[in-house]
N, C-alpha and C positions, 0 to 999 in steps of 0.2 A: 503494500499499501504505498502510494506517495504521500508522505508527512506533511508535505507543505500543502497539497491539496487538502487534508485533512484538518490543517491549522486554518485554513480558507474556509472551509465548510463551518468549523466551530466558531470563528469570529462572527462568521454571517449571521449563526443563530443567536449569538451574545446580543448583537446588535440589531437584530430583527431587520436588517436593512443591506441590500446589496451595494447599495451607493455609498452607505457609512463604512462599510466593511472594506470595501473597494480602496476608500482613502485611508483606512486604517493600516491596510496592507500595503499602500503605495502602489496597487495596480488599478488599471482600467477597468469601467464596469463589465466590457465584452472579455477581457483578460480574466477577470474573476468568475465570470458565467461560464467560461470554456473549462476553467479548473473543476468547477462543481459538476459541470456535465460530464468530465472525464472520469471523475471521482465515482459518479452515479453507473457509467458503465463499465467501470472496473469492477464494482460492486454488484452490477448486474440488480440494483434496487434503485428505486425512486426515493430520495431521501426528504426534497422539498417541496412543498407546495406554494408558489409563487404569486403574488396579488399585490393590488395596489397599498395595500394594508401593511405589508411586508412579507415575510416569509414564515410557513407554519411546517412544523414537523410531520412526516409521516411516520407510521408506526415502525418503519427501518430505520428513518432518520433518528426516532428516539432511543433507538438500540444503539446507534453508531455515536451520537451525542455523549451518551452516558460513558461508552468507552474513550471516546476523545479526549473528553477531560482526564482521565488516567493515563492515556499514554502521553499527551504533551506535556503533562506535569511530570512524569518520568523522563521525557526528553530534556525538558528544562533542568532537571537534578541531573543528569548523565552530563550534560554539557557544562554545569556550574562545576561539578565534582572533577571533572576532567582537566578544566581550567584551572581550577585550585592546584590540583595535583600538578601540572605543568608549572605553573607560575610559584608554587608554594605560599600563594595568596590566600587569606582567608576573609571572607567579607560577611558583614552582618547586616541584614537591610531589615530596619525597625521602622515601624510608625507608631504613632501615639495620639491618642484623643490630648485636645489642647488643656484641659484642666489638670491634668497630670504630666504632660510632656513639655509644658512650659517652666513649670518649678520642681516637681520632685525628680524626674527621671535623668536630668543632666548631670545632677550628682551620682546617679547610679552608674549612669555612661562613664564618667570620671573614673570612678572606681573601678569598673570592670574593665577598661582600657588600660590602666594603670597595671591591673594584674594579667592583662593578656595583650600586652604590646604588640602582638605579632597578626591581632585580627582589627582590619579595617571595619569601621563603623560607620554607615551610612543611616542618618536618622533625620526623620520628617515629621511634622505635626500636621494633624488634620482634625476633624471632629470623628466621632466614633462611625457614624454611618459610612463616610469616606475611608477610614481605616479598613474596613470590612472589604470595600471597594477595591481598594488598592491590594488587600491579601487576593482577592478573587482574580483580578487581572495579573497576580504574581509579580507586582512591582516590589512588594515586601514579603517578607516570609514569616515575621512575627510581629503581632500588633497588640498595643496596651489600649484597651477600651474601657468605657464607663458604664457597660451594661451587659448582661450576660444574653447572648442572642441564642435563638434555636434553629440554626440552620443545617442541613443535613451536611454540607462539606466544610463547616467551619467548626473547631474546638475551642472551647473556652476553658481556662482555669483561673480560679480566685487566687489573686496574689495581695489583696490589701482591701482594708476598709476604711471609711473617712466619713466623719460628720458634714452633712451641707449646711451652714450657719448662716440666719439671716443677719446681714450688719449693715451698721449705718456709721455715717462720720459726723451725726448731729448729737448734740449733747442735750438736747431738748426732748428726743425721743424717748417715750417709755423703756423700760428695760423688759416689759413682758406685756403683750396685746393677744387678743381673742383672734380666733379666726376670722370675724368677720371685721375686726380692723385691719387684719392683713390684707383684705380684699380691695381696702382704701387706698394702701401704700402706693406710692410712686416706685415701681419695679424695674429694675434693667435686667434684662434675661439674655441667656445665650440663645442662638438661633434653633431652628426645628432641625431635628436630626441628631442634636447634640445629645450626649448621654446625660449633661447635667438638666437639661428641660425634662428629659424622660423620667428622670428620678424624682422630679418635683412632681410632675403628673402623676407617677404611680404612687407616691405618700399621699397626695391630696385626694385621689378615690376612695381612701380609709376615712374621708371626713366629708362634710357636708359641702365642701368648696371643689371647684374643678379648676383645672387649669385656665379656664376660658373666664373665669370669675375673677382672676387677678387682675389688678391695674398696671398692665406693662407698657412703659411708656417708649421703649424701643429695645432692639435686639442687637447685640453685636457677637461677633465670631470669635471673639479673644477674651478668654477671663482675665487676662492682664489689662485688657482695655476696659472691661467691667469694674476691676478692682480700683483702677485709677479713676473712673467716672464717681464711684461712691466715695472713694477718698475725698475729692473735691465736691463733694455736696451736690450731686446732681441726681441723686437718688439712692435708692437701696438695692440690695440684691441677695441672692442666696449662692455663698461661693463654698467651695471646699476648704476645709480646715488647712488643709496642707499648703494651700497657696497664701494664707494670711497671718499665720502665726506671728511673722514679725511685726504686722499692722497692729495686730490684737495686744502685744507684748509692748508695743510703743505707745500704745493709745490713741492711734490714727483712725482704727477702726474699733468698733464694739459691738456686742452680739444684742439681738432681739430675741427673747424666747417667745414662741408661738405655742399658745395653750393647745394641748392635744395634737401636735404637730410634731414629728421627729423625722427626719430624711436624711438617709446614709447613702454615700455614694460608694459603690463597691467596682473595684477596678479588676480587670481580667487581661490575661495574656490570651491572644487569640493566635491559631495559626490553621493551616488547611488538613483537613482529614488526609488528603492523598498525597501530602508533602512531607516526606519522611525528613525528621529536623537531622541537619549535620551535629556533628560532635559538639560543637562551639555554640550553634543556635540552642541546642539542648541545654548546654552548660550555663547560657544566660536566662534560660528560661527559669531553671533552678535558683540561679543567682536572685532573680526578681522576687521568688518567694522564701527567701531566705531573710534571716533578721541582719545579715550584712549588707543589705541592699544600698543604705545609705541614703533614704529618701530626703532631699533637702528640706 
């Protein structure tokens, strides 16, 4: 079987578009169509139903797609391991959600790099939804996210818990409020798809409030930006304790207790089920779960 044709088939199905897949694969649309037709001829099976709405898998296509995911992942692992063997180069491709990636993880990476100087670490920050997307498109091999997900092709393991605290910089705000008073506070929130927002929404389901009952002035895609906004008096926010310990100690931020509401952030390391972790990826995963991880 031609692996290039198999990859073309896989990308076409993932993007649900021949035109988008052709652009992704740097092919012309006729060139991609010829590859798909050649694959169907080789396997003596119709794999795709093409329409103006995109592509739909036939029963034979569904079988091939499941195998393609495994085969292409193995091909990527083979090429990576052979490359590492030839160059003696070890690379760790990481992605993390912003609430932990902007604060706690940099110290952990520093410690791990100090103990493993032979490993090159490539680290990027996204929101939790984007981390999962990066895992699926194989641009990273380990992700640290703020939610446990239930997807067949992704494994998550708990590494840490951290309370989400409602904080303000105002000295006039009460130390304790009711749920009704919470709904009236001017809040700054993370964007949709972030683990922080999902944690808040999940906790509110146990109360009489919903996420849509909150007065959210605006949303930001950076916890650091939210923290700066709260410190400068522009609103209040739920922020992970890990990211504001210094501000709480110095008194530039203080917490507000909400009666009947407790929110915990849970952080997970995530990886593809069909991606056998390398020795150093497994080592980093164990390091994150250990007491020596050194979160800042």
